[in-house]
C-alpha positions in Angstrom: 0.1 0.3 0.0 1.2 3.4 -0.7 2.2 5.7 2.0 -0.3 8.6 2.6 0.6 12.3 3.5 -0.8 15.0 4.8 0.5 18.2 3.9 -0.8 21.7 5.8 -0.3 24.9 4.2 -0.5 22.7 1.0 -1.0 25.6 -1.5 1.6 28.0 -0.2 4.9 28.3 -1.8 6.6 25.9 0.2 3.8 23.3 0.7 3.2 23.3 -2.9 6.9 22.3 -3.5 6.4 19.9 -1.0 3.2 17.9 -2.9 5.3 18.3 -5.6 8.0 16.1 -4.3 5.5 13.5 -2.4 4.2 12.8 -5.5 6.8 12.1 -7.4 8.3 9.6 -4.4 4.7 7.5 -5.0 2.9 9.0 -1.9 -0.6 9.8 -1.9 -0.6 13.0 -0.8 -3.7 14.8 1.4 -3.3 18.8 1.1 -5.2 20.9 3.4 -5.0 24.7 3.5 -7.7 27.5 4.4 -6.0 29.8 1.5 -5.5 32.6 3.6 -2.3 33.2 2.1 -1.7 29.9 -0.1 -2.9 29.9 -4.0 -4.7 27.1 -5.6 -2.5 28.2 -8.8 0.4 26.5 -6.9 -1.1 22.9 -6.8 -3.8 23.2 -10.1 -1.6 20.7 -12.0 -2.1 17.9 -9.3 -5.5 17.9 -8.9 -6.4 15.5 -12.0 -4.1 12.6 -10.0 -5.6 10.1 -8.3 -3.1 10.1 -5.5 -3.7 13.9 -4.7 -6.9 15.2 -2.8 -7.7 18.5 -1.5 -9.1 19.7 1.6 -10.4 23.6 2.2 -9.9 23.9 6.0 -8.5 26.1 8.7 -6.2 23.7 11.0 -6.5 26.0 14.0 -10.6 24.2 13.9 -10.8 20.7 14.4 -9.3 18.0 12.0 -10.8 15.1 10.8 -9.2 13.1 7.2 -10.4 9.9 7.1 -8.2 6.7 6.5 -4.8 5.8 7.3 -1.9 8.5 7.3 1.6 7.6 7.9 3.1 11.0 7.7 1.7 14.7 8.4 4.1 18.0 7.3 2.7 21.0 9.2 3.6 23.8 7.0 0.4 26.0 7.5 1.3 29.6 8.9 1.8 32.8 7.2 5.7 33.1 7.2 6.1 36.8 5.7 6.1 40.0 7.9 3.6 41.2 5.2 1.1 38.1 6.4 1.6 38.3 9.7 1.5 41.8 10.4 -1.5 41.9 8.6 -3.2 38.9 10.3 -1.4 38.7 13.4 -4.1 36.7 15.4 -4.4 33.9 12.8 -1.2 33.7 13.0 -0.6 32.9 16.5 -3.2 30.7 16.6 -2.1 28.5 13.3 1.4 28.4 15.8 -0.5 26.7 18.7 -4.0 25.6 18.1 -3.3 24.0 14.5 -0.3 23.0 15.5 -2.1 21.2 18.6 -4.9 19.9 16.1 -2.0 18.0 13.7 -0.4 16.6 16.8 -3.3 15.0 18.1 -4.4 14.1 14.6 -0.6 12.4 14.5 -1.0 10.5 17.6 -4.3 9.1 16.4 -3.0 7.9 12.9 0.2 7.0 14.5 1.4 9.1 12.4 4.9 10.6 11.8 5.0 14.2 12.3 7.4 16.9 10.7 6.8 21.1 12.1 8.1 23.8 9.7 10.0 26.0 12.1 12.2 28.6 11.4 15.6 30.6 11.7 13.1 33.4 13.2 13.1 31.6 16.4 16.6 33.0 17.1 15.5 36.4 16.7 18.3 39.0 16.3 21.1 36.5 17.1 23.8 36.9 19.4 25.4 34.1 18.4 26.9 34.1 14.8 26.5 31.4 12.7 23.2 30.0 14.6 23.2 26.7 15.9 20.4 24.5 16.8 21.3 24.8 20.7 21.3 28.5 20.7 18.3 29.7 22.4 17.3 32.7 20.4 17.1 36.6 21.4 13.5 37.1 20.6 11.5 40.4 21.7 7.8 38.8 22.6 5.6 41.7 22.3 7.4 43.5 19.4 5.9 43.4 15.5 7.5 39.7 15.0 6.6 38.6 18.3 3.3 37.1 17.0 5.8 35.1 14.2 8.7 34.3 16.5 6.6 33.4 19.6 4.1 31.1 17.8 7.0 29.1 16.2 8.5 28.5 19.2 5.3 26.9 21.2 5.1 25.1 18.1 8.8 23.4 18.9 7.8 23.1 22.6 4.7 21.3 22.0 5.8 19.0 19.5 8.8 18.2 21.8 6.1 17.4 24.6 4.2 15.4 22.3 7.2 13.5 21.9 8.7 12.8 25.4 5.2 12.3 27.0 3.6 10.8 24.3 5.9 8.8 22.5 5.3 10.3 19.3 7.5 10.4 16.4 8.2 14.1 15.9 10.7 16.1 13.4 11.7 19.7 13.5 12.9 21.8 10.4 14.4 25.1 11.1 13.9 26.9 7.8 16.4 29.8 6.7 15.7 32.2 4.0 14.5 30.4 1.0 13.4 31.2 -2.7 12.1 30.2 -6.0 9.3 29.6 -7.8 5.8 30.3 -6.3 7.1 32.9 -4.0 4.6 35.8 -4.0 5.5 39.2 -5.3 3.6 40.4 -2.4 5.0 38.4 -0.2 7.1 41.3 1.3 10.6 39.5 1.5 13.5 40.7 0.0 14.0 38.7 -3.0 10.2 39.3 -4.3 10.5 42.8 -3.3 13.8 43.4 -5.1 12.3 41.4 -8.1 9.1 42.8 -8.3 10.5 46.7 -8.0 12.7 46.2 -10.5 10.9 44.5 -13.3 8.0 47.4 -12.4 11.0 50.0 -12.9 11.0 51.1 -9.1 14.2 52.1 -7.3 14.8 48.8 -4.7 13.5 49.6 -1.2 16.6 48.7 1.4 16.1 48.9 4.9 18.7 50.2 7.2 22.2 50.4 5.7 21.8 47.2 3.8 24.8 45.8 5.8 21.7 43.2 7.4 22.9 39.5 6.1 21.0 37.2 4.8 21.9 33.6 3.4 19.7 32.1 0.6 18.9 28.9 0.0 17.0 27.6 -3.1 13.7 26.0 -2.7 14.8 22.4 -4.4 17.9 22.0 -1.7 15.1 22.7 1.4 12.6 20.3 -0.1 15.5 17.6 -0.4 16.5 18.5 3.1 13.5 18.3 4.4 12.4 15.0 3.0 15.6 13.5 4.3 14.8 14.9 7.7 11.3 13.4 7.5 12.7 10.0 7.0 15.6 10.2 9.5 15.5 8.9 13.2 16.5 12.1 14.2 14.2 14.0 16.6 15.9 17.1 17.7 15.6 20.6 15.5 18.0 20.4 12.1 18.8 23.9 10.7 18.0 23.7 6.8 19.4 26.4 4.6 22.3 27.8 3.0 25.2 29.2 4.6 26.5 31.4 2.1 25.7 34.6 3.5 25.4 37.9 1.8 24.5 41.3 3.0 21.5 43.3 1.4 23.1 45.8 -0.4 25.4 42.9 -2.2 22.2 40.8 -2.8 20.3 44.1 -4.2 23.2 45.1 -6.1 22.6 41.4 -7.6 19.3 41.3 -8.5 19.8 44.7 -10.4 22.5 43.0 -12.7 20.4 40.2 -13.3 17.2 42.2 -14.2 19.5 44.8 -16.3 17.7 47.6 -14.5 18.8 51.2 -14.3 17.1 51.9 -11.2 18.7 53.1 -7.9 18.7 52.0 -4.4 16.4 53.7 -1.9 17.6 53.5 1.9 14.6 53.7 4.7 14.5 53.0 8.1 15.4 49.6 9.7 11.8 48.0 11.0 11.6 47.4 15.1 13.7 44.0 15.6 15.3 43.2 12.2 17.8 40.9 12.5 21.1 42.1 11.3 22.4 38.6 11.0 21.4 35.2 9.8 23.2 32.2 8.9 22.4 28.9 9.3 25.3 26.3 10.9 24.3 23.7 9.2 26.9 20.8 10.6 24.3 18.5 12.0 22.1 18.8 8.4 25.6 17.6 6.9 26.1 14.5 9.6 23.2 13.2 10.3 21.3 14.0 6.7 24.4 14.0 4.6 22.6 17.3 3.1 23.9 20.4 2.1 22.8 22.6 -0.7 24.3 22.2 -4.3 22.2 25.0 -6.7 24.5 28.4 -6.6 22.9 31.5 -6.0 23.4 32.7 -9.3 21.6 29.7 -10.8 18.5 30.1 -8.4 18.2 33.4 -8.8 17.9 33.2 -12.5 15.3 30.7 -12.2 13.2 32.3 -9.6 13.6 35.7 -12.0 12.6 33.5 -15.1 9.4 32.6 -13.1 8.3 36.0 -12.0 9.0 37.3 -15.6 6.4 34.8 -17.2 3.6 36.0 -14.6 0.8 38.4 -15.4 1.5 41.7 -15.6 -1.2 42.6 -13.1 0.3 40.2 -10.5 3.5 43.1 -10.3 0.9 45.7 -8.8 -0.4 43.7 -5.6 2.3 44.8 -3.3 1.0 46.7 -0.5 4.4 48.5 -0.2 3.5 49.6 3.5 3.8 46.2 4.9 7.5 45.3 2.7 10.5 44.5 5.0 13.6 42.4 4.5 12.9 39.5 6.1 
């Protein structure tokens, strides 16, 4: 019998790529999304397949899925500042109530569950690069607190189910990821920069541009998640690309890629914006035999081609007041 996997947040950027990967691996995929930030266009190519089914449902409410389930990937959550600044309560609920509901379902079905945590649990880090042992530097009542603390609680309750109920759990801490199916109105650095370049607008850089990020191409991330799910390791694992770059350098790379003649416009740094972000991936290398393969130049080219292929009206859906270099 084919393995059956439930993927929450399935119509989102990462969720949709996970659906593709597990279909390719021969799984029966149950996709779930309330579409508050997801887009059915990301998974519409799968609807014709017998091994794919979709539930339009909010995981913050009771979850019922008939039949056996072998694995659950919990990826339902707003993941960018533009989203969690607009819907802070829903962000907290999906990280707490939604995770609790998924864990309850995993316990009932005797399924293994992997949760999507984030580098944001490290906050504005005082340790660099960030290892899994670092507890973070998070402002719980700042604007980012609704996302950071939702994810920190998500990790805590997942480990509680693991230790108290003996549930098989996995925790992936995802660092900045990019690729096709990102939303241009995502608000994060890469889609914001490319969108502005395509519209002929100056690139908005917050602060002096010296803050760093480490960008991982989506195919590499999905491979790391796949390996972690099937591993025997229950502690958190960083998955990301340790190739660190300043946002000013990154903006210049985007300008070169797009051939745009626009300039860089500087604005004040948002509250609690992380100054540095770089994963220590020693555990991923040792435990999963994983490290990123796609270079930034190659990944950026693929992502730019995707954004260029979008309908023109997609370029003008970016609420600038929420933009942030996450």
